[in-house]
C-alpha positions in Angstrom: 124.0 89.4 104.2 120.8 88.4 102.2 117.4 90.2 102.3 114.3 88.3 102.1 114.2 85.7 99.5 110.4 84.5 99.8 109.5 85.5 96.2 112.7 85.3 94.0 112.1 86.4 90.5 111.7 83.6 88.0 114.8 82.3 86.4 113.7 80.7 83.3 115.2 78.5 80.8 115.8 81.7 78.5 117.7 83.2 81.4 119.7 80.5 82.1 120.9 79.8 78.5 121.6 83.8 78.3 123.4 83.7 81.6 125.7 81.0 80.4 126.5 82.9 77.0 127.0 86.3 78.7 129.2 85.1 81.6 131.3 83.0 79.0 131.7 86.1 76.6 132.4 88.9 79.1 133.8 87.1 82.0 131.2 89.0 84.1 128.8 87.5 86.7 125.1 87.8 86.1 122.1 87.4 88.5 118.4 88.4 88.4 117.4 89.8 91.8 114.0 90.8 93.2 113.5 95.1 93.6 114.7 95.6 97.3 116.7 92.6 97.5 120.6 92.6 98.1 122.4 89.6 97.5 126.0 89.1 97.1 126.4 86.9 93.9 127.4 83.2 94.6 130.4 83.9 92.0 131.2 87.5 93.5 134.8 88.5 94.2 136.5 86.8 97.5 136.9 90.7 98.6 133.2 91.3 98.7 132.8 88.1 101.0 135.5 89.4 103.3 134.2 92.8 103.5 130.7 91.4 104.7 132.3 89.7 107.8 132.4 93.6 109.1 129.1 95.5 109.8 130.1 98.6 108.6 131.6 97.4 105.4 128.5 95.5 104.7 126.5 98.5 105.0 128.6 100.3 102.8 128.5 97.9 100.4 124.7 97.5 100.7 124.2 101.6 100.5 126.2 101.5 97.1 124.0 98.7 95.6 120.8 100.6 96.9 121.4 103.2 94.7 121.4 100.9 91.8 117.6 100.4 92.7 116.9 104.0 93.3 113.4 105.1 92.1 113.5 107.1 88.7 113.2 107.0 85.2 113.7 103.1 85.2 116.6 103.5 83.4 120.0 101.2 83.7 122.2 102.5 86.7 125.9 102.1 87.4 127.8 102.7 90.6 130.8 102.0 92.4 131.0 100.9 96.4 133.6 102.1 98.5 136.3 99.9 97.4 136.2 101.2 93.9 134.4 98.0 92.1 131.8 98.7 89.5 128.3 97.3 89.4 125.5 97.9 87.4 121.5 96.7 87.2 119.2 96.6 84.4 115.4 96.6 85.3 112.9 94.0 83.8 109.4 95.3 83.6 106.2 93.8 83.0 103.3 96.0 82.3 105.3 99.1 83.5 106.4 97.7 86.6 109.9 96.5 87.5 109.6 92.9 88.3 113.5 92.4 88.7 117.0 93.7 88.0 119.6 92.0 85.8 122.8 92.4 87.8 126.3 92.1 86.9 129.7 93.8 88.1 131.8 93.3 91.0 134.7 94.4 88.8 137.3 97.1 88.6 137.5 99.2 85.3 141.1 99.6 83.9 143.6 99.8 86.7 141.4 100.8 89.7 141.9 97.8 91.8 145.0 99.7 93.9 144.4 103.3 93.6 142.4 103.7 96.8 144.3 101.0 98.5 145.9 103.2 101.5 142.5 104.6 102.4 140.8 101.3 102.2 143.3 99.7 104.2 143.0 102.1 107.0 139.1 101.3 106.8 140.2 97.6 106.8 142.1 97.6 110.0 139.7 99.7 111.9 137.2 97.0 111.2 139.1 94.2 112.5 139.7 92.8 109.0 143.0 91.0 107.9 144.6 93.6 105.5 146.9 91.1 103.8 144.1 88.8 103.1 141.9 91.8 101.9 144.8 93.0 99.6 145.2 89.4 98.1 141.6 89.1 97.4 141.3 92.7 96.2 144.1 92.0 93.5 142.4 88.9 92.5 139.3 90.6 91.8 138.1 90.9 88.0 139.3 93.8 85.9 137.7 94.8 82.5 138.1 97.7 80.2 135.4 100.2 80.2 134.4 100.0 76.8 133.8 96.3 77.1 132.0 96.7 80.3 129.4 99.4 78.5 128.8 97.1 75.7 128.0 94.3 78.1 125.5 96.5 79.8 124.0 97.4 76.6 123.6 93.6 75.8 121.9 93.3 78.9 119.5 96.1 78.1 118.5 94.1 75.1 117.9 90.9 76.6 115.7 92.7 79.6 113.3 93.6 76.9 113.5 90.2 75.6 113.0 88.8 78.9 110.1 90.6 80.1 108.1 89.4 77.3 108.7 85.9 78.5 107.2 86.4 81.9 103.9 86.2 83.2 101.8 89.5 83.8 100.9 88.1 87.6 104.4 87.7 88.3 104.5 91.8 88.5 102.4 91.5 91.7 105.3 89.8 93.7 107.7 92.6 93.2 108.5 93.5 96.8 109.6 90.6 99.1 111.3 92.9 101.2 107.7 94.8 101.9 106.2 91.4 102.8 109.0 90.6 105.2 108.6 93.8 106.9 104.7 93.3 107.2 104.9 89.9 108.6 107.6 91.3 111.2 105.3 94.3 112.1 102.2 92.0 112.3 103.9 89.3 114.5 104.9 92.3 116.9 102.8 95.3 116.9 103.7 96.3 120.4 107.2 97.4 119.4 108.2 100.9 118.5 108.3 100.7 115.0 109.9 103.5 112.7 110.4 103.6 109.0 114.2 103.8 109.4 114.3 100.7 111.9 112.1 98.6 109.6 113.9 99.4 106.5 117.4 98.6 108.5 115.8 95.3 109.5 115.0 94.3 105.8 118.6 95.9 104.7 117.1 98.5 102.5 117.8 102.4 102.5 114.9 104.4 104.2 114.1 106.6 101.5 114.0 103.7 98.8 111.9 101.5 101.4 109.4 104.2 102.0 109.0 104.6 98.0 108.5 100.5 97.3 106.4 100.2 100.4 103.8 102.7 99.2 104.2 101.5 95.6 103.5 98.0 96.8 100.8 98.4 99.5 99.0 101.5 98.2 99.7 103.4 101.7 102.6 105.3 103.2 104.2 103.2 106.1 103.0 105.3 108.9 99.3 104.9 107.4 100.0 100.9 107.3 101.3 100.9 110.8 98.3 102.5 112.1 96.0 100.5 110.6 97.4 97.5 111.5 97.5 98.7 115.1 93.8 100.1 115.0 92.9 96.3 113.6 94.3 94.9 116.4 92.6 97.2 118.6 89.1 96.6 117.2 89.7 92.8 117.9 90.4 93.5 121.5 87.8 95.6 122.1 85.2 93.2 120.9 86.8 89.9 122.3 88.4 91.0 125.4 87.6 92.6 128.9 90.8 94.7 128.7 90.4 98.3 129.5 90.5 101.1 126.8 94.3 102.1 127.9 95.3 98.4 128.1 94.0 97.8 124.5 95.8 100.7 123.5 99.1 99.7 124.6 98.6 96.1 123.6 98.1 97.6 120.0 101.7 99.1 120.1 100.5 102.9 121.0 102.4 104.9 123.3 99.8 106.9 125.0 95.9 106.9 125.2 95.7 110.3 123.7 97.7 108.8 120.7 95.3 105.8 120.9 92.0 107.7 120.8 93.4 110.1 118.2 94.4 107.3 115.7 91.5 105.0 116.1 89.1 108.0 115.5 91.1 108.8 112.4 90.9 105.3 110.9 87.3 104.3 112.4 85.6 107.3 112.6 84.7 107.0 116.5 86.7 106.7 119.6 87.4 103.4 121.2 84.9 103.5 123.7 81.8 104.2 121.6 83.4 101.7 119.1 83.2 99.0 122.0 79.7 100.2 123.2 78.4 99.6 119.8 79.4 96.8 119.3 78.2 95.2 122.5 74.8 96.7 122.1 74.5 95.3 118.6 73.8 91.7 119.6 71.0 93.0 121.9 69.5 95.1 119.2 69.5 92.1 117.0 67.6 90.1 119.8 64.8 92.7 120.4 64.2 92.7 116.4 63.5 89.0 116.7 
């Protein structure tokens, strides 16, 4: 499962050198991801990949990792997935804006690999996965000492400060590829019955978190942005087509004429009929002036 990867955070030479040293020293995987993204790392345990074959387990995994990017004080976060694996994310900031996250983990702390197996096995069987293959993959997953893991996260926090100084400030404007994907999806099919929950699910994000990053990225709430995009489409149709007012509204994604009129007036300042009349009269007024 992957989210949008149109604008991956830059992996510069400093990061490449540090990753090699970090993974060699700690035995932990390290990747850099954009806010709102969720990609299973290439060197993640086989168990994670098996879980990704079932929708419900994939969703559960995604939910756990979404919490690692929850809006807040911008501090490092650590969470456990439903299988008991621990992962962490450390924000990399440019001009106060989180540009990326250093992500590590997918490990068990101490003897946590088998303690939830009975409950986990029931979950695996219900989702049609092979329990023997899952158990073998689970036992092969990395295990590390809690104190060593905490030290590794502290090391990442130090490096995050250093890494942020090497990144161009313009990169801070390319933080939210999931939002860009959502906007493209909406623009390409404005007639769909888009909701915040539906769009967030389509870009593999928690709805509450998606709402927050959408506002930060666009300067608008999701509902206001959707209304504006639909009204912009309606304006073009009112000017360039012979469709009736109701037809324009439905073609722009509105579900009723009353909703269309109300939203159009809120955004433009007048109802659709008045807008069309004014636009059609404008060329004639210009001709009389000449």
